[in-house]
VEXVOVEX-241395 format. One record per residue: residue in one letter; x, y, z of N, C-alpha, C in turn. Coordinates in steps of 0.02 Angstrom, whole numbers, padded with zeros to 5 digits, always signed. Example, Ala and Ser with C-alpha at 12.3 -4.5 7.8 and 13.67 -1.06 7.14 Angstrom:
// residues 2
A+00660-00284+00390+00615-00225+00390+00660-00165+00390;S+00642-00112+00354+00684-00053+00357+00645+00002+00394;
***
This chain:
// residues 73
M-02364+07407+07157-02365+07335+07151-02383+07303+07218;G-02399+07342+07266-02417+07315+07332-02481+07275+07331;Q-02521+07282+07279-02584+07245+07275-02574+07173+07253;Y-02515+07156+07229-02502+07091+07200-02445+07055+07238;P-02460+07026+07295-02407+06996+07336-02374+06935+07303;I-02411+06896+07265-02382+06838+07232-02333+06859+07178;L-02351+06911+07140-02304+06937+07090-02241+06964+07123;Q-02249+06998+07179-02190+07022+07216-02146+06964+07238;L-02177+06910+07261-02140+06851+07282-02100+06822+07224;W-02131+06816+07165-02096+06788+07107-02042+06834+07082;V-02053+06899+07083-02003+06947+07060-01942+06944+07107;R-01955+06943+07171-01900+06945+07219-01865+06878+07228;Y-01902+06823+07231-01872+06759+07250-01878+06706+07195;G-01895+06724+07134-01906+06675+07081-01845+06632+07067;D-01786+06663+07064-01725+06625+07050-01708+06578+07109;G-01719+06602+07169-01707+06560+07228-01755+06501+07232;I-01817+06513+07213-01866+06458+07212-01846+06406+07161;A-01823+06428+07104-01801+06381+07052-01742+06339+07077;M-01694+06372+07109-01636+06336+07135-01656+06288+07191;A-01702+06308+07234-01724+06265+07289-01759+06203+07263;V-01802+06211+07213-01837+06154+07185-01788+06106+07151;A-01741+06133+07113-01691+06090+07080-01648+06054+07132;S-01630+06087+07185-01590+06056+07238-01630+06001+07272;L-01693+06012+07283-01735+05962+07314-01740+05900+07270;V-01746+05909+07205-01750+05852+07159-01684+05813+07160;I-01628+05848+07162-01563+05814+07166-01558+05775+07231;L-01582+05803+07286-01581+05768+07350-01624+05705+07348;V-01680+05708+07313-01721+05649+07304-01683+05596+07264;G-01644+05618+07216-01602+05571+07178-01551+05537+07223;F-01519+05575+07267-01472+05545+07314-01507+05497+07362;W-01568+05515+07381-01607+05470+07424-01622+05405+07387;G-01639+05410+07324-01652+05350+07285-01591+05306+07279;V-01533+05336+07272-01471+05297+07270-01458+05264+07337;A-01469+05300+07391-01457+05272+07458-01505+05215+07474;V-01567+05221+07455-01617+05171+07472-01613+05111+07425;H-01608+05123+07360-01612+05070+07311-01543+05047+07284;G-01492+05088+07295-01426+05070+07273-01416+05072+07198;N-01458+05108+07163-01455+05112+07090-01440+05185+07071;W-01385+05196+07034-01364+05263+07015-01409+05294+06962;V-01453+05256+06933-01498+05283+06883-01543+05336+06915;W-01559+05328+06978-01600+05377+07014-01568+05446+07010;L-01502+05449+07019-01468+05514+07019-01466+05544+06949;V-01458+05503+06899-01457+05528+06830-01525+05556+06811;V-01577+05518+06827-01645+05541+06811-01661+05604+06851;A-01641+05606+06913-01653+05666+06954-01616+05726+06925;G-01556+05716+06900-01519+05771+06868-01554+05798+06807;V-01582+05754+06767-01618+05775+06707-01681+05815+06727;F-01719+05787+06775-01779+05822+06797-01763+05887+06832;A-01709+05889+06870-01689+05951+06904-01671+06005+06854;S-01635+05986+06802-01616+06034+06751-01677+06062+06715;F-01721+06017+06695-01782+06039+06661-01826+06082+06706;G-01834+06061+06768-01874+06100+06815-01845+06168+06829;Y-01778+06171+06836-01745+06235+06848-01757+06283+06790;L-01748+06259+06729-01759+06301+06671-01831+06324+06665;L-01877+06279+06680-01948+06295+06675-01968+06348+06727;I-01947+06339+06789-01966+06387+06842-01929+06453+06832;R-01867+06450+06811-01829+06512+06799-01860+06552+06742;S-01882+06518+06689-01913+06554+06634-01980+06585+06656;Y-02017+06550+06699-02079+06578+06725-02065+06641+06766;A-02013+06639+06807-01994+06697+06847-01975+06756+06802;E-01939+06742+06748-01921+06796+06702-01982+06825+06667;L-02029+06782+06649-02091+06807+06619-02131+06851+06667;V-02132+06832+06730-02166+06873+06780-02131+06940+06786;R-02065+06940+06787-02028+07004+06790-02043+07047+06729;L-02045+07016+06671-02059+07054+06610-02129+07084+06612;V-02178+07046+06632-02247+07071+06635-02253+07126+06686;T-02222+07118+06745-02228+07170+06796-02192+07234+06775;D-02135+07227+06740-02101+07287+06717-02140+07324+06663;M-02173+07287+06620-02208+07318+06564-02278+07343+06581;L-02314+07306+06622-02385+07321+06631-02404+07355+06696;L-02366+07343+06748-02386+07372+06812-02353+07440+06822;P-02390+07488+06847-02360+07554+06859-02311+07551+06917;K-02260+07591+06912-02208+07592+06964-02225+07641+07019;
***
């Protein structure tokens, strides 16, 4: 699998990338609350963070599945 560095990255750090992106979206929600004073920013950020986390995490799992099934060990 040494020929595929991006696949290695997703297999190794896919869950961490998903968590980092979701955390960043939540931080943007807190920033929106601090700047605009409206708590709707945090609610919307929470919804987008949840959806983004699930989307990226599922992509990481699909990459793991494909690498386990198709690439020689």
